[in-house]
N, C-alpha and C positions, 0 to 999 in steps of 0.2 A: 099762350106759349110761353112756354119756362124755356133759356138756356141755357142747359148745366154743363160746368166743368166741373172735374178736379179740382187742377190747380189755375186761378188765374190773375194778375201783377190788383188789378180791380176790382170784381163792380158795379163800382158808380161809373167810374171810366169810360167800360164798354156799356152801361144803359145809357149813357150820356151819349153818347156814339151815335148808337138805334135809336134813338127820341132824335139828335138832329137830323139823320137821315131818314125818319118817316114814318119809326117803328111807331105800330097802333097803339090802345090805351094799353096797358093791363101787360103785356112784354117782363120779361119777367131773369136778367140773370141769377144764375146762382154759382156760388161753387164752396167750393168741399175746404180749400184752405186759400186765404190771399196773402201774393205776395209785398204785398201796399199799400194793403187797407187803410181805404182815414176815416179820420171823422172833421168835426167844422175845428178850423185855424190852418188846417193840412193840418191835425192833431195823427202821428202814427197809431190803428188800431194794431193790437197784436192779431192776430185770422189764423194761429193754426190750425192741423188736422184734428178734425171732433167740434167747429162749432160749426157754428152757423150764419151767411153772408149772403146779403141778397141786392138787389134794388128791386128796383120796378120805377117802372115806363108812365108816368098816365097825360091825359090832358085834360087839366081841370077847367070845364067853363069855369071861372071867374077871374073877379075886378084882381090883376096883380097885388091889391093894397089886401086882399083876405086873403095872400098864403102864407102872414106870419097865423093867426092863427091853425092852418094845419099843423107846424108843431108839437107845438101840445098833446091837439088833438090824435095823433099818428102815439104819441113818448105814451098816450095815457092805455087808449088801444095794444102797448103793445105792451103797457102790466096788466093788465086783464088777462090776453093772452096767456103772458107765462105763469101770473098767479090759474089761469087754468088749465095749461097746460103740466104744473107741475107737482099744486099747490103748496107754493110755495108762496108767500109773506112781500106783496112788493109794490112797492114807488117811482115816482118816477122824482127825478132831480133836474130841476129846469136847465138848460132850457133843454135835456134832448139825451139824458141819459140812462135807463131803467137801474133800477140795484130791490133784490133778494134778501129776507132780513137771516147773517148767519145762526148761526149754533155761540146761544151769549149774545144776542141782542140786536151786534152791528149787525151794518143793509150792505152790500156788497153791488160796485157794480154788473153787472149782468149783461145787461145792452145798449148798445147806441146807434143813437139813426143821425143819418146826416139826408135830407133834405136839399133840393139845389134845379134853380129852372132855371127856366130862361125867362120873359116877356118885354111887353114891348110898354107901351104912357099905359093902354087900354084892356089887355088883352096876353092871358099865358098859352105862349106855342105844349110848354113844356114843363114835366117836374119829376123827379126822375127822386124816390125814396127810397135809400138807402138803411139796409137796418145790420146791420151784429150782435150777433147771442155767439153766447163760450159759454155752449150744450157739455159737452162732457172735450173739450180741450182741453188739454197742461198750462198753465199763463206762466210766467218769469216770473224770478220773484224781487224781482223788480215791482213787480203788480200788485203788491200786498192793498189795494182797495176791492182788485178786481179777482174772483170765482168765475171758477163753472159752475152751473142749473143741476149737472150732476151732482159736485164736488156739496154743495148745500143741499141741495134732498136723500144725498146718502145715498143715491144709486141710477143706476146708469142711465140715463132718459134718452130716445130715441131723436132722432130731427128731423128725425122725417113726421114727428106727433104733433114737432113743436113748429116744425115749418106750415099743417095745417093749420094749425093754432092763428098761429100772428096773419095770415092772408084771411081766416074766415075774421076775425077782427078789425082787419085794415080794413077792409067789403067797404065792413058798415059802415066805417067811418068817410072812408076815401071815393067811396062810391056816387055820394051822391056830383062827383066832381070827378066821374068816368065822364066821358063825355061820345 
């Protein structure tokens, strides 16, 4: 099920609440814009119109110590998806950024990933995987290390096409963790 919103404070926060309230696996919260998007360590994620912001509720049947392996796997899946959807060369900057090659050979941040989980000593109760992608959004000049996929590709890209590619790759990585 996909919950679609024009604007939310944070897809991650709403998905966490849904997870805590018992939402089924693969519940997706999607917003066209976030007012309080965030990344690791509460860093702000600029989430203006034209980007792609979503969080997925999962209920993995894995040991809590296996959670650490998911972050790099999700990053690689997002990099593959963005390369497939745009034709741009992508790479992962650990632990949770996806970069794409700009003209001149430098890499710019185009995607951030945030994984949050609730677990006991032997059980993972839920996992929320949040993904923010700069598709066609304008970025402030204060973020010279970031770029939109459309700017790098030199053409307007479809957020729905990017979302489809991301969900396809994420299912391949996260499906074994699906309950």
